[in-house]
C-alpha positions in Angstrom: 133.3 189.0 131.6 130.6 189.5 128.9 127.3 189.0 130.0 125.3 186.0 128.6 122.1 187.1 126.7 119.6 184.5 125.5 116.3 184.8 123.8 114.2 181.8 124.0 110.7 180.4 123.7 108.5 180.6 127.2 108.9 177.3 128.6 106.7 175.6 131.4 108.9 177.0 134.3 108.4 180.4 133.3 105.1 181.9 134.2 105.9 181.9 137.8 109.2 183.5 137.5 108.2 186.2 135.2 104.8 186.8 137.4 107.0 187.4 140.6 109.8 189.8 138.9 106.8 192.1 137.9 105.1 192.0 141.0 108.5 192.8 142.9 108.1 196.2 141.0 104.7 196.8 141.4 103.4 195.4 138.2 100.5 193.1 138.6 101.2 190.3 136.2 99.5 187.4 137.3 100.7 183.6 136.7 97.6 182.9 135.0 98.5 185.3 131.9 101.9 183.4 131.2 100.1 180.3 131.3 97.7 181.2 128.8 100.4 182.4 126.6 101.9 179.0 127.1 98.9 177.3 126.0 98.3 179.6 123.0 102.0 178.9 122.1 101.3 175.2 122.1 98.2 175.8 120.1 100.2 177.3 117.7 98.1 181.0 117.8 100.8 182.8 119.9 104.7 182.6 120.1 106.1 184.0 123.7 109.9 185.3 123.5 111.7 185.3 126.8 114.8 187.4 127.4 117.4 186.2 129.8 120.8 188.0 130.8 123.2 185.9 132.7 120.5 183.5 133.2 118.4 185.9 135.1 114.8 186.8 133.6 114.9 190.2 131.8 111.9 190.8 129.7 109.5 189.1 127.0 107.4 189.8 124.0 104.7 187.7 122.2 103.8 187.4 118.6 99.9 186.9 118.3 99.3 184.8 115.2 95.4 185.7 115.5 95.3 189.1 116.3 91.9 190.7 117.9 92.4 194.3 116.0 90.4 193.9 112.9 92.6 195.5 110.6 95.5 192.9 111.2 93.0 189.9 111.4 91.6 191.1 108.0 95.0 191.3 106.5 96.2 188.3 108.2 99.1 190.6 110.0 100.9 189.0 113.0 100.5 191.4 116.0 103.7 192.0 118.1 102.3 192.4 121.8 103.0 193.0 125.4 106.4 193.8 125.2 107.8 194.3 128.5 111.6 194.6 129.9 112.3 194.9 133.6 113.5 198.4 134.7 117.1 197.1 135.5 118.0 195.8 132.0 116.4 198.7 130.1 118.9 200.5 128.0 120.7 197.3 127.5 119.4 196.2 124.0 117.1 193.6 125.8 114.0 195.4 124.1 115.6 195.7 120.4 116.5 192.0 120.6 113.2 190.8 121.7 111.7 192.6 118.8 114.6 191.7 116.2 113.6 187.6 117.1 109.9 188.5 117.1 110.4 190.2 113.5 112.6 187.0 112.6 109.7 184.9 113.7 107.0 186.8 111.6 109.0 187.0 108.5 108.9 183.1 108.2 105.0 183.7 107.5 104.2 187.2 106.9 106.0 190.1 104.7 104.3 192.7 107.3 104.7 193.0 111.1 102.0 194.8 113.0 102.2 196.3 116.6 100.0 198.7 118.6 101.3 201.2 121.0 99.6 203.2 123.6 99.3 207.0 123.3 99.7 208.1 127.1 103.0 209.3 128.2 104.0 205.6 129.8 104.6 204.5 126.1 106.7 207.6 124.9 109.7 205.4 125.0 108.0 202.6 122.8 106.7 205.2 120.5 110.5 206.5 119.7 111.8 202.9 119.5 109.0 201.5 117.0 109.6 204.7 114.8 113.2 204.2 114.8 112.9 200.5 113.7 110.6 201.5 110.7 107.3 201.1 111.8 104.6 203.4 110.4 100.8 204.2 111.3 98.3 201.5 109.5 96.4 204.8 108.6 92.9 204.0 110.3 93.2 206.0 113.5 93.3 204.6 116.7 91.4 202.6 118.9 89.9 201.8 122.4 89.6 198.6 123.4 90.2 197.3 119.5 87.3 199.7 118.6 88.1 202.5 116.3 87.4 205.8 117.9 85.5 208.5 115.9 86.1 212.1 115.7 85.0 213.9 118.5 84.6 211.1 120.8 85.7 211.5 124.5 88.4 208.8 125.3 90.0 207.4 128.6 94.0 208.0 128.0 94.9 204.5 129.4 96.5 201.5 128.2 93.7 200.8 125.9 94.0 203.6 123.7 96.1 202.5 121.0 97.6 203.4 117.3 98.5 200.5 115.4 101.5 200.7 113.2 102.8 198.3 110.4 106.4 197.3 109.1 107.4 195.8 106.1 109.7 192.9 106.7 111.9 190.7 104.6 110.6 187.3 104.2 112.9 184.6 105.5 113.6 180.9 104.0 112.0 178.5 106.6 113.6 175.2 107.7 111.9 172.0 107.4 112.1 170.6 110.9 112.9 167.0 110.0 115.5 167.6 107.3 116.7 171.1 108.2 116.8 171.8 104.6 115.2 175.5 103.4 112.0 176.2 101.7 111.6 179.5 100.1 108.1 180.2 101.6 108.2 183.5 99.5 
């Protein structure tokens, strides 16, 4: 029997489930983080997409419509953030499907998607995935905690040392909610 796969928006029942799933693998992702994502989603500043396989939580990704990275903020480039897939669901296409859906959401508003990737070895798979999907460096160097790192500056190789990438997308028509008719929005 084929697996049932779903990508949907974060809902009220998800924060505790997601936090518990990551806690079970030793990752400290507090419930408050997902409640904040839910509040930001309701406010229209973020979308959080959740992946399930056979109704079991598998992973998530967010699109931040108001990024803090200066270059993306200045150019109004939506920022794909916090892509996470539980280890038992990796190599099953979950990250690819989450990114496909995130890019689809972005393409309704922007012709460019942004994403930041860490530089330490824990991000090796993500770096390869983003390159294969057509993301290229934005040409501004690396940042540490959203501040540009000057040449010769010593840095800590942790999650906050990031290279920012962009990808050109095809703009998608947007459906009007009430009527279901298509708008060009190009």
